[in-house]
PDB file of N, CA, C, O and CB in Angstrom:
ATOM      1  N   UNK A   1       0.802  -1.092   0.114  1.00  0.00           N
ATOM      2  CA  UNK A   1      -0.105   0.063   0.042  1.00  0.00           C
ATOM      3  C   UNK A   1       0.904   1.210   0.139  1.00  0.00           C
ATOM      4  O   UNK A   1       1.767   1.308   1.012  1.00  0.00           O
ATOM      5  CB  UNK A   1      -1.280   0.091   1.234  1.00  0.00           C
ATOM      6  N   UNK A   2       0.673   2.121  -0.935  1.00  0.00           N
ATOM      7  CA  UNK A   2       1.434   3.280  -1.098  1.00  0.00           C
ATOM      8  C   UNK A   2       0.627   4.329  -0.292  1.00  0.00           C
ATOM      9  O   UNK A   2      -0.596   4.473  -0.324  1.00  0.00           O
ATOM     10  CB  UNK A   2       1.659   3.652  -2.638  1.00  0.00           C
ATOM     11  N   UNK A   3       1.638   5.126   0.529  1.00  0.00           N
ATOM     12  CA  UNK A   3       0.923   6.260   1.257  1.00  0.00           C
ATOM     13  C   UNK A   3       1.596   7.617   0.746  1.00  0.00           C
ATOM     14  O   UNK A   3       2.814   7.784   0.683  1.00  0.00           O
ATOM     15  CB  UNK A   3       1.066   6.098   2.958  1.00  0.00           C
ATOM     16  N   UNK A   4       0.527   8.664   0.353  1.00  0.00           N
ATOM     17  CA  UNK A   4       1.068   9.889  -0.196  1.00  0.00           C
ATOM     18  C   UNK A   4       1.713  10.619   0.718  1.00  0.00           C
ATOM     19  O   UNK A   4       1.053  10.792   1.743  1.00  0.00           O
ATOM     20  CB  UNK A   4       0.141  10.684  -0.772  1.00  0.00           C
ATOM     21  N   UNK A   5       2.828  11.132   0.704  1.00  0.00           N
ATOM     22  CA  UNK A   5       3.402  11.765   1.784  1.00  0.00           C
ATOM     23  C   UNK A   5       2.752  13.662   1.622  1.00  0.00           C
ATOM     24  O   UNK A   5       2.700  14.269   0.553  1.00  0.00           O
ATOM     25  CB  UNK A   5       5.332  11.454   1.611  1.00  0.00           C
ATOM     26  N   UNK A   6       2.431  14.107   2.691  1.00  0.00           N
ATOM     27  CA  UNK A   6       1.853  15.406   2.725  1.00  0.00           C
ATOM     28  C   UNK A   6       2.800  16.470   2.937  1.00  0.00           C
ATOM     29  O   UNK A   6       3.969  16.196   3.206  1.00  0.00           O
ATOM     30  CB  UNK A   6       0.873  15.478   3.706  1.00  0.00           C
ATOM     31  N   UNK A   7       2.416  17.614   2.845  1.00  0.00           N
ATOM     32  CA  UNK A   7       3.238  18.947   3.090  1.00  0.00           C
ATOM     33  C   UNK A   7       3.002  18.967   4.537  1.00  0.00           C
ATOM     34  O   UNK A   7       1.977  18.598   5.111  1.00  0.00           O
ATOM     35  CB  UNK A   7       2.711  20.421   2.254  1.00  0.00           C
ATOM     36  N   UNK A   8       4.235  19.513   5.138  1.00  0.00           N
ATOM     37  CA  UNK A   8       4.146  19.849   6.709  1.00  0.00           C
ATOM     38  C   UNK A   8       3.687  20.902   7.154  1.00  0.00           C
ATOM     39  O   UNK A   8       4.276  21.964   7.355  1.00  0.00           O
ATOM     40  CB  UNK A   8       5.220  19.867   7.325  1.00  0.00           C
ATOM     41  N   UNK A   9       2.289  20.552   7.370  1.00  0.00           N
ATOM     42  CA  UNK A   9       1.324  21.872   7.839  1.00  0.00           C
ATOM     43  C   UNK A   9       0.983  21.474   9.321  1.00  0.00           C
ATOM     44  O   UNK A   9       0.527  22.380  10.018  1.00  0.00           O
ATOM     45  CB  UNK A   9      -0.289  22.097   6.818  1.00  0.00           C
ATOM     46  N   UNK A  10       1.122  20.413   9.810  1.00  0.00           N
ATOM     47  CA  UNK A  10       1.033  20.195  11.151  1.00  0.00           C
ATOM     48  C   UNK A  10       1.979  20.910  12.170  1.00  0.00           C
ATOM     49  O   UNK A  10       3.192  20.832  11.973  1.00  0.00           O
ATOM     50  CB  UNK A  10       1.158  18.893  11.278  1.00  0.00           C
ATOM     51  N   UNK A  11       1.494  21.611  13.261  1.00  0.00           N
ATOM     52  CA  UNK A  11       2.415  22.384  14.192  1.00  0.00           C
ATOM     53  C   UNK A  11       2.730  21.826  15.494  1.00  0.00           C
ATOM     54  O   UNK A  11       3.415  22.350  16.372  1.00  0.00           O
ATOM     55  CB  UNK A  11       1.878  23.653  14.459  1.00  0.00           C
ATOM     56  N   UNK A  12       2.051  20.513  15.515  1.00  0.00           N
ATOM     57  CA  UNK A  12       2.065  19.816  16.887  1.00  0.00           C
ATOM     58  C   UNK A  12       2.350  18.204  16.694  1.00  0.00           C
ATOM     59  O   UNK A  12       1.337  17.560  16.421  1.00  0.00           O
ATOM     60  CB  UNK A  12       0.553  20.061  17.668  1.00  0.00           C
ATOM     61  N   UNK A  13       3.496  17.505  16.789  1.00  0.00           N
ATOM     62  CA  UNK A  13       3.537  16.304  16.283  1.00  0.00           C
ATOM     63  C   UNK A  13       3.949  15.455  17.557  1.00  0.00           C
ATOM     64  O   UNK A  13       4.991  15.651  18.184  1.00  0.00           O
ATOM     65  CB  UNK A  13       4.480  16.233  15.038  1.00  0.00           C
ATOM     66  N   UNK A  14       2.960  14.439  17.880  1.00  0.00           N
ATOM     67  CA  UNK A  14       3.575  13.459  19.000  1.00  0.00           C
ATOM     68  C   UNK A  14       4.542  12.389  18.331  1.00  0.00           C
ATOM     69  O   UNK A  14       4.330  11.930  17.209  1.00  0.00           O
ATOM     70  CB  UNK A  14       2.321  12.609  19.830  1.00  0.00           C
ATOM     71  N   UNK A  15       5.424  12.102  18.978  1.00  0.00           N
ATOM     72  CA  UNK A  15       6.605  11.208  18.623  1.00  0.00           C
ATOM     73  C   UNK A  15       6.784  10.022  19.736  1.00  0.00           C
ATOM     74  O   UNK A  15       6.444  10.301  20.886  1.00  0.00           O
ATOM     75  CB  UNK A  15       8.005  12.144  18.541  1.00  0.00           C
ATOM     76  N   UNK A  16       7.218   8.918  19.504  1.00  0.00           N
ATOM     77  CA  UNK A  16       7.490   7.774  20.512  1.00  0.00           C
ATOM     78  C   UNK A  16       9.075   7.432  20.344  1.00  0.00           C
ATOM     79  O   UNK A  16       9.780   7.977  19.495  1.00  0.00           O
ATOM     80  CB  UNK A  16       6.475   6.351  20.174  1.00  0.00           C
ATOM     81  N   UNK A  17       9.441   6.652  21.082  1.00  0.00           N
ATOM     82  CA  UNK A  17      10.830   6.319  21.326  1.00  0.00           C
ATOM     83  C   UNK A  17      11.527   5.668  19.857  1.00  0.00           C
ATOM     84  O   UNK A  17      12.655   5.794  19.382  1.00  0.00           O
ATOM     85  CB  UNK A  17      10.865   5.193  22.650  1.00  0.00           C
ATOM     86  N   UNK A  18      10.352   4.947  19.399  1.00  0.00           N
ATOM     87  CA  UNK A  18      11.087   4.200  17.964  1.00  0.00           C
ATOM     88  C   UNK A  18      11.293   5.442  17.032  1.00  0.00           C
ATOM     89  O   UNK A  18      12.014   5.180  16.069  1.00  0.00           O
ATOM     90  CB  UNK A  18       9.949   2.878  17.031  1.00  0.00           C
ATOM     91  N   UNK A  19      10.876   6.611  17.080  1.00  0.00           N
ATOM     92  CA  UNK A  19      10.924   7.594  16.459  1.00  0.00           C
ATOM     93  C   UNK A  19      12.398   8.415  16.455  1.00  0.00           C
ATOM     94  O   UNK A  19      12.762   9.257  15.633  1.00  0.00           O
ATOM     95  CB  UNK A  19       9.858   8.242  16.930  1.00  0.00           C
ATOM     96  N   UNK A  20      13.106   7.929  17.586  1.00  0.00           N
ATOM     97  CA  UNK A  20      14.473   8.743  17.864  1.00  0.00           C
ATOM     98  C   UNK A  20      15.601   7.877  17.133  1.00  0.00           C
ATOM     99  O   UNK A  20      15.534   6.654  17.006  1.00  0.00           O
ATOM    100  CB  UNK A  20      14.846   8.909  19.640  1.00  0.00           C
ATOM    101  N   UNK A  21      16.828   8.819  16.591  1.00  0.00           N
ATOM    102  CA  UNK A  21      16.774  10.336  17.193  1.00  0.00           C
ATOM    103  C   UNK A  21      15.840  11.102  16.042  1.00  0.00           C
ATOM    104  O   UNK A  21      15.659  10.853  14.849  1.00  0.00           O
ATOM    105  CB  UNK A  21      18.536  11.148  17.356  1.00  0.00           C
ATOM    106  N   UNK A  22      15.334  12.125  16.909  1.00  0.00           N
ATOM    107  CA  UNK A  22      14.268  12.868  16.044  1.00  0.00           C
ATOM    108  C   UNK A  22      14.928  13.841  15.193  1.00  0.00           C
ATOM    109  O   UNK A  22      16.028  14.289  15.516  1.00  0.00           O
ATOM    110  CB  UNK A  22      13.184  13.624  16.901  1.00  0.00           C
ATOM    111  N   UNK A  23      14.304  14.220  14.073  1.00  0.00           N
ATOM    112  CA  UNK A  23      14.840  15.069  12.962  1.00  0.00           C
ATOM    113  C   UNK A  23      13.534  15.780  12.420  1.00  0.00           C
ATOM    114  O   UNK A  23      12.401  15.310  12.525  1.00  0.00           O
ATOM    115  CB  UNK A  23      15.659  14.153  11.756  1.00  0.00           C
ATOM    116  N   UNK A  24      13.843  16.912  11.859  1.00  0.00           N
ATOM    117  CA  UNK A  24      12.834  17.635  11.223  1.00  0.00           C
ATOM    118  C   UNK A  24      13.421  17.952  10.056  1.00  0.00           C
ATOM    119  O   UNK A  24      14.608  18.275  10.088  1.00  0.00           O
ATOM    120  CB  UNK A  24      12.319  18.778  11.927  1.00  0.00           C
ATOM    121  N   UNK A  25      12.717  17.923   8.805  1.00  0.00           N
ATOM    122  CA  UNK A  25      11.265  17.108   8.654  1.00  0.00           C
ATOM    123  C   UNK A  25      11.416  15.427   8.961  1.00  0.00           C
ATOM    124  O   UNK A  25      12.452  14.763   8.903  1.00  0.00           O
ATOM    125  CB  UNK A  25      10.651  17.307   6.907  1.00  0.00           C
ATOM    126  N   UNK A  26      10.451  15.103   9.204  1.00  0.00           N
ATOM    127  CA  UNK A  26      10.376  13.531   9.351  1.00  0.00           C
ATOM    128  C   UNK A  26      10.123  13.019   8.343  1.00  0.00           C
ATOM    129  O   UNK A  26       9.636  13.677   7.424  1.00  0.00           O
ATOM    130  CB  UNK A  26       9.503  12.981  10.188  1.00  0.00           C
ATOM    131  N   UNK A  27      10.425  11.483   8.210  1.00  0.00           N
ATOM    132  CA  UNK A  27      10.343  10.779   6.789  1.00  0.00           C
ATOM    133  C   UNK A  27       8.940  10.796   6.218  1.00  0.00           C
ATOM    134  O   UNK A  27       8.721  10.639   5.017  1.00  0.00           O
ATOM    135  CB  UNK A  27      10.808   9.236   6.867  1.00  0.00           C
ATOM    136  N   UNK A  28       7.966  10.998   7.161  1.00  0.00           N
ATOM    137  CA  UNK A  28       6.624  11.187   6.616  1.00  0.00           C
ATOM    138  C   UNK A  28       5.932  12.321   5.871  1.00  0.00           C
ATOM    139  O   UNK A  28       4.822  12.342   5.340  1.00  0.00           O
ATOM    140  CB  UNK A  28       5.957  11.045   7.522  1.00  0.00           C
ATOM    141  N   UNK A  29       7.021  13.408   5.981  1.00  0.00           N
ATOM    142  CA  UNK A  29       6.735  14.798   5.273  1.00  0.00           C
ATOM    143  C   UNK A  29       7.184  14.926   3.966  1.00  0.00           C
ATOM    144  O   UNK A  29       8.237  14.364   3.664  1.00  0.00           O
ATOM    145  CB  UNK A  29       7.337  15.922   5.963  1.00  0.00           C
ATOM    146  N   UNK A  30       6.513  15.628   3.056  1.00  0.00           N
ATOM    147  CA  UNK A  30       6.801  15.554   1.680  1.00  0.00           C
ATOM    148  C   UNK A  30       8.011  16.651   1.722  1.00  0.00           C
ATOM    149  O   UNK A  30       7.946  17.640   2.451  1.00  0.00           O
ATOM    150  CB  UNK A  30       5.433  15.897   0.640  1.00  0.00           C
ATOM    151  N   UNK A  31       9.148  16.370   0.846  1.00  0.00           N
ATOM    152  CA  UNK A  31      10.512  16.859   0.770  1.00  0.00           C
ATOM    153  C   UNK A  31      10.272  18.226  -0.095  1.00  0.00           C
ATOM    154  O   UNK A  31      11.152  19.071   0.066  1.00  0.00           O
ATOM    155  CB  UNK A  31      11.602  15.701   0.041  1.00  0.00           C
ATOM    156  N   UNK A  32       9.293  18.540  -0.920  1.00  0.00           N
ATOM    157  CA  UNK A  32       9.306  19.478  -1.921  1.00  0.00           C
ATOM    158  C   UNK A  32       9.163  20.741  -1.124  1.00  0.00           C
ATOM    159  O   UNK A  32       9.615  21.717  -1.724  1.00  0.00           O
ATOM    160  CB  UNK A  32       8.219  19.249  -3.009  1.00  0.00           C
ATOM    161  N   UNK A  33       8.675  20.989   0.021  1.00  0.00           N
ATOM    162  CA  UNK A  33       8.316  22.154   0.522  1.00  0.00           C
ATOM    163  C   UNK A  33       9.097  22.186   1.866  1.00  0.00           C
ATOM    164  O   UNK A  33       8.623  23.095   2.546  1.00  0.00           O
ATOM    165  CB  UNK A  33       6.786  22.288   0.618  1.00  0.00           C
ATOM    166  N   UNK A  34       9.967  21.640   2.426  1.00  0.00           N
ATOM    167  CA  UNK A  34      10.662  21.448   3.683  1.00  0.00           C
ATOM    168  C   UNK A  34      11.949  22.133   3.679  1.00  0.00           C
ATOM    169  O   UNK A  34      12.487  22.588   2.669  1.00  0.00           O
ATOM    170  CB  UNK A  34      10.862  20.024   3.979  1.00  0.00           C
ATOM    171  N   UNK A  35      12.399  22.179   4.835  1.00  0.00           N
ATOM    172  CA  UNK A  35      13.886  23.064   5.026  1.00  0.00           C
ATOM    173  C   UNK A  35      15.007  22.048   5.265  1.00  0.00           C
ATOM    174  O   UNK A  35      14.669  20.870   5.152  1.00  0.00           O
ATOM    175  CB  UNK A  35      13.889  24.197   6.463  1.00  0.00           C
ATOM    176  N   UNK A  36      16.204  22.286   5.556  1.00  0.00           N
ATOM    177  CA  UNK A  36      17.159  21.497   5.744  1.00  0.00           C
ATOM    178  C   UNK A  36      16.890  20.777   7.093  1.00  0.00           C
ATOM    179  O   UNK A  36      16.409  21.323   8.087  1.00  0.00           O
ATOM    180  CB  UNK A  36      18.388  22.220   5.646  1.00  0.00           C
ATOM    181  N   UNK A  37      17.323  19.272   6.978  1.00  0.00           N
ATOM    182  CA  UNK A  37      17.215  18.316   8.100  1.00  0.00           C
ATOM    183  C   UNK A  37      17.998  18.747   9.362  1.00  0.00           C
ATOM    184  O   UNK A  37      19.227  18.681   9.349  1.00  0.00           O
ATOM    185  CB  UNK A  37      17.716  16.948   7.645  1.00  0.00           C
ATOM    186  N   UNK A  38      17.351  19.172  10.416  1.00  0.00           N
ATOM    187  CA  UNK A  38      18.044  19.255  11.749  1.00  0.00           C
ATOM    188  C   UNK A  38      17.477  18.204  12.682  1.00  0.00           C
ATOM    189  O   UNK A  38      16.342  17.733  12.617  1.00  0.00           O
ATOM    190  CB  UNK A  38      17.883  20.688  12.397  1.00  0.00           C
ATOM    191  N   UNK A  39      18.342  17.927  13.487  1.00  0.00           N
ATOM    192  CA  UNK A  39      18.135  16.783  14.616  1.00  0.00           C
ATOM    193  C   UNK A  39      17.771  17.770  15.825  1.00  0.00           C
ATOM    194  O   UNK A  39      18.191  18.923  15.913  1.00  0.00           O
ATOM    195  CB  UNK A  39      19.668  15.693  14.965  1.00  0.00           C
ATOM    196  N   UNK A  40      17.006  17.197  16.654  1.00  0.00           N
ATOM    197  CA  UNK A  40      16.344  17.862  17.599  1.00  0.00           C
ATOM    198  C   UNK A  40      16.517  17.051  18.831  1.00  0.00           C
ATOM    199  O   UNK A  40      16.034  15.920  18.866  1.00  0.00           O
ATOM    200  CB  UNK A  40      14.950  18.107  17.224  1.00  0.00           C
ATOM    201  N   UNK A  41      17.233  17.585  19.946  1.00  0.00           N
ATOM    202  CA  UNK A  41      17.267  16.917  21.263  1.00  0.00           C
ATOM    203  C   UNK A  41      15.836  16.910  22.321  1.00  0.00           C
ATOM    204  O   UNK A  41      15.558  17.818  23.104  1.00  0.00           O
ATOM    205  CB  UNK A  41      18.466  17.660  21.997  1.00  0.00           C
ATOM    206  N   UNK A  42      15.226  15.947  22.161  1.00  0.00           N
ATOM    207  CA  UNK A  42      14.043  15.756  22.710  1.00  0.00           C
ATOM    208  C   UNK A  42      13.870  15.065  24.038  1.00  0.00           C
ATOM    209  O   UNK A  42      12.989  15.248  24.878  1.00  0.00           O
ATOM    210  CB  UNK A  42      13.390  15.160  21.848  1.00  0.00           C
ATOM    211  N   UNK A  43      14.755  14.345  24.053  1.00  0.00           N
ATOM    212  CA  UNK A  43      15.062  13.342  25.348  1.00  0.00           C
ATOM    213  C   UNK A  43      15.148  14.200  26.689  1.00  0.00           C
ATOM    214  O   UNK A  43      14.501  13.803  27.658  1.00  0.00           O
ATOM    215  CB  UNK A  43      16.621  12.484  25.154  1.00  0.00           C
ATOM    216  N   UNK A  44      15.888  15.314  26.788  1.00  0.00           N
ATOM    217  CA  UNK A  44      16.013  15.786  28.280  1.00  0.00           C
ATOM    218  C   UNK A  44      14.616  16.465  28.619  1.00  0.00           C
ATOM    219  O   UNK A  44      14.274  16.377  29.798  1.00  0.00           O
ATOM    220  CB  UNK A  44      17.336  16.927  28.510  1.00  0.00           C
ATOM    221  N   UNK A  45      13.910  17.015  27.898  1.00  0.00           N
ATOM    222  CA  UNK A  45      12.649  17.808  28.564  1.00  0.00           C
ATOM    223  C   UNK A  45      11.202  17.322  27.882  1.00  0.00           C
ATOM    224  O   UNK A  45      10.125  17.819  28.213  1.00  0.00           O
ATOM    225  CB  UNK A  45      12.841  19.583  28.285  1.00  0.00           C
ATOM    226  N   UNK A  46      11.341  16.312  26.915  1.00  0.00           N
ATOM    227  CA  UNK A  46      10.319  15.552  26.490  1.00  0.00           C
ATOM    228  C   UNK A  46       9.521  16.467  25.210  1.00  0.00           C
ATOM    229  O   UNK A  46       8.541  16.019  24.615  1.00  0.00           O
ATOM    230  CB  UNK A  46       9.376  15.191  27.840  1.00  0.00           C
ATOM    231  N   UNK A  47      10.043  17.614  24.961  1.00  0.00           N
ATOM    232  CA  UNK A  47       9.602  18.431  23.985  1.00  0.00           C
ATOM    233  C   UNK A  47      10.674  18.895  22.968  1.00  0.00           C
ATOM    234  O   UNK A  47      11.830  18.627  23.294  1.00  0.00           O
ATOM    235  CB  UNK A  47       8.992  19.515  24.609  1.00  0.00           C
ATOM    236  N   UNK A  48      10.503  19.516  21.840  1.00  0.00           N
ATOM    237  CA  UNK A  48      11.573  20.210  21.092  1.00  0.00           C
ATOM    238  C   UNK A  48      10.858  20.898  20.185  1.00  0.00           C
ATOM    239  O   UNK A  48       9.800  20.407  19.793  1.00  0.00           O
ATOM    240  CB  UNK A  48      12.634  19.354  20.439  1.00  0.00           C
ATOM    241  N   UNK A  49      11.254  22.022  19.739  1.00  0.00           N
ATOM    242  CA  UNK A  49      10.840  23.010  18.791  1.00  0.00           C
ATOM    243  C   UNK A  49      11.896  23.209  17.745  1.00  0.00           C
ATOM    244  O   UNK A  49      13.047  23.593  17.955  1.00  0.00           O
ATOM    245  CB  UNK A  49      10.526  24.298  19.473  1.00  0.00           C
ATOM    246  N   UNK A  50      11.292  22.861  16.454  1.00  0.00           N
ATOM    247  CA  UNK A  50      12.107  22.834  15.267  1.00  0.00           C
ATOM    248  C   UNK A  50      12.429  24.634  15.162  1.00  0.00           C
ATOM    249  O   UNK A  50      11.614  25.545  15.308  1.00  0.00           O
ATOM    250  CB  UNK A  50      11.150  22.018  13.790  1.00  0.00           C
ATOM    251  N   UNK A  51      13.853  24.719  14.870  1.00  0.00           N
ATOM    252  CA  UNK A  51      13.978  26.416  14.645  1.00  0.00           C
ATOM    253  C   UNK A  51      13.839  26.825  13.292  1.00  0.00           C
ATOM    254  O   UNK A  51      14.203  27.955  12.969  1.00  0.00           O
ATOM    255  CB  UNK A  51      15.408  27.043  15.082  1.00  0.00           C
ATOM    256  N   UNK A  52      13.282  25.916  12.337  1.00  0.00           N
ATOM    257  CA  UNK A  52      13.071  26.490  10.922  1.00  0.00           C
ATOM    258  C   UNK A  52      11.650  26.731  10.866  1.00  0.00           C
ATOM    259  O   UNK A  52      11.207  27.856  10.636  1.00  0.00           O
ATOM    260  CB  UNK A  52      13.539  25.521   9.704  1.00  0.00           C
ATOM    261  N   UNK A  53      10.810  25.583  11.095  1.00  0.00           N
ATOM    262  CA  UNK A  53       9.308  25.714  10.777  1.00  0.00           C
ATOM    263  C   UNK A  53       8.546  25.924  11.975  1.00  0.00           C
ATOM    264  O   UNK A  53       7.340  26.110  11.814  1.00  0.00           O
ATOM    265  CB  UNK A  53       8.736  24.486  10.074  1.00  0.00           C
ATOM    266  N   UNK A  54       9.079  25.932  13.337  1.00  0.00           N
ATOM    267  CA  UNK A  54       8.388  25.910  14.441  1.00  0.00           C
ATOM    268  C   UNK A  54       7.283  24.909  15.099  1.00  0.00           C
ATOM    269  O   UNK A  54       6.396  25.025  15.945  1.00  0.00           O
ATOM    270  CB  UNK A  54       7.958  26.884  14.322  1.00  0.00           C
ATOM    271  N   UNK A  55       7.821  23.808  14.227  1.00  0.00           N
ATOM    272  CA  UNK A  55       6.735  22.489  14.576  1.00  0.00           C
ATOM    273  C   UNK A  55       7.401  22.056  16.150  1.00  0.00           C
ATOM    274  O   UNK A  55       8.594  21.920  16.423  1.00  0.00           O
ATOM    275  CB  UNK A  55       6.880  20.843  13.138  1.00  0.00           C
ATOM    276  N   UNK A  56       6.235  21.897  17.044  1.00  0.00           N
ATOM    277  CA  UNK A  56       6.642  21.321  18.308  1.00  0.00           C
ATOM    278  C   UNK A  56       6.437  20.039  18.304  1.00  0.00           C
ATOM    279  O   UNK A  56       5.337  19.654  17.906  1.00  0.00           O
ATOM    280  CB  UNK A  56       6.038  21.836  19.400  1.00  0.00           C
ATOM    281  N   UNK A  57       7.389  19.096  18.723  1.00  0.00           N
ATOM    282  CA  UNK A  57       7.694  17.588  18.903  1.00  0.00           C
ATOM    283  C   UNK A  57       7.313  17.358  20.297  1.00  0.00           C
ATOM    284  O   UNK A  57       7.895  18.051  21.132  1.00  0.00           O
ATOM    285  CB  UNK A  57       9.275  17.144  18.627  1.00  0.00           C
ATOM    286  N   UNK A  58       6.377  16.450  20.733  1.00  0.00           N
ATOM    287  CA  UNK A  58       6.166  16.004  22.059  1.00  0.00           C
ATOM    288  C   UNK A  58       6.606  14.466  22.117  1.00  0.00           C
ATOM    289  O   UNK A  58       6.232  13.651  21.274  1.00  0.00           O
ATOM    290  CB  UNK A  58       4.635  16.234  22.477  1.00  0.00           C
ATOM    291  N   UNK A  59       7.335  14.190  23.062  1.00  0.00           N
ATOM    292  CA  UNK A  59       7.644  12.870  23.225  1.00  0.00           C
ATOM    293  C   UNK A  59       6.613  12.190  24.209  1.00  0.00           C
ATOM    294  O   UNK A  59       6.407  12.524  25.376  1.00  0.00           O
ATOM    295  CB  UNK A  59       9.071  12.763  23.701  1.00  0.00           C
ATOM    296  N   UNK A  60       6.035  11.217  23.537  1.00  0.00           N
ATOM    297  CA  UNK A  60       4.873  10.419  24.156  1.00  0.00           C
ATOM    298  C   UNK A  60       5.558   9.083  24.891  1.00  0.00           C
ATOM    299  O   UNK A  60       6.143   8.248  24.201  1.00  0.00           O
ATOM    300  CB  UNK A  60       3.702   9.944  22.887  1.00  0.00           C
ATOM    301  N   UNK A  61       5.460   8.962  26.129  1.00  0.00           N
ATOM    302  CA  UNK A  61       5.960   7.626  26.715  1.00  0.00           C
ATOM    303  C   UNK A  61       7.267   7.657  27.217  1.00  0.00           C
ATOM    304  O   UNK A  61       7.654   8.760  27.601  1.00  0.00           O
ATOM    305  CB  UNK A  61       5.939   6.551  25.751  1.00  0.00           C
ATOM    306  N   UNK A  62       8.047   6.706  27.307  1.00  0.00           N
ATOM    307  CA  UNK A  62       9.558   6.636  27.762  1.00  0.00           C
ATOM    308  C   UNK A  62      10.350   7.011  26.481  1.00  0.00           C
ATOM    309  O   UNK A  62       9.822   6.899  25.375  1.00  0.00           O
ATOM    310  CB  UNK A  62      10.035   5.055  28.352  1.00  0.00           C
ATOM    311  N   UNK A  63      11.540   7.428  26.628  1.00  0.00           N
ATOM    312  CA  UNK A  63      12.282   7.677  25.767  1.00  0.00           C
ATOM    313  C   UNK A  63      13.168   6.530  25.412  1.00  0.00           C
ATOM    314  O   UNK A  63      13.543   6.484  24.241  1.00  0.00           O
ATOM    315  CB  UNK A  63      12.851   8.729  26.093  1.00  0.00           C
ATOM    316  N   UNK A  64      13.486   5.777  26.076  1.00  0.00           N
ATOM    317  CA  UNK A  64      14.091   4.459  25.796  1.00  0.00           C
ATOM    318  C   UNK A  64      13.360   3.434  24.774  1.00  0.00           C
ATOM    319  O   UNK A  64      12.200   3.081  24.987  1.00  0.00           O
ATOM    320  CB  UNK A  64      14.212   3.786  27.111  1.00  0.00           C
ATOM    321  N   UNK A  65      13.968   3.055  23.849  1.00  0.00           N
ATOM    322  CA  UNK A  65      13.342   2.138  23.080  1.00  0.00           C
ATOM    323  C   UNK A  65      13.176   0.761  23.883  1.00  0.00           C
ATOM    324  O   UNK A  65      13.969   0.438  24.767  1.00  0.00           O
ATOM    325  CB  UNK A  65      14.122   1.994  21.795  1.00  0.00           C
ATOM    326  N   UNK A  66      12.133   0.014  23.521  1.00  0.00           N
ATOM    327  CA  UNK A  66      11.703  -1.002  24.245  1.00  0.00           C
ATOM    328  C   UNK A  66      12.712  -2.211  23.750  1.00  0.00           C
ATOM    329  O   UNK A  66      13.096  -2.952  24.655  1.00  0.00           O
ATOM    330  CB  UNK A  66      10.110  -1.227  24.022  1.00  0.00           C
ATOM    331  N   UNK A  67      13.150  -2.473  22.517  1.00  0.00           N
ATOM    332  CA  UNK A  67      13.688  -3.533  22.020  1.00  0.00           C
ATOM    333  C   UNK A  67      15.297  -3.372  22.253  1.00  0.00           C
ATOM    334  O   UNK A  67      16.071  -3.616  21.328  1.00  0.00           O
ATOM    335  CB  UNK A  67      13.222  -3.683  20.567  1.00  0.00           C
ATOM    336  N   UNK A  68      15.662  -3.039  23.258  1.00  0.00           N
ATOM    337  CA  UNK A  68      17.129  -3.021  23.637  1.00  0.00           C
ATOM    338  C   UNK A  68      17.423  -3.897  24.895  1.00  0.00           C
ATOM    339  O   UNK A  68      18.571  -3.986  25.330  1.00  0.00           O
ATOM    340  CB  UNK A  68      17.596  -1.527  23.923  1.00  0.00           C
TER     341      UNK A  68
END
């Protein structure tokens, strides 16, 4: 099943431990209208704000992946 990637118009995104290391734009976002990739340190506070587009990322649950 092919999924269409959408423009980055969402301003608040919830992420989980399997999404780490976190970067913006994320792989699910369309690249044609995005900014350079920037890695965001979300682990210390549970939140990270992208300096380019202002998207707020919120870490949901524990920051440690369960598969280790």
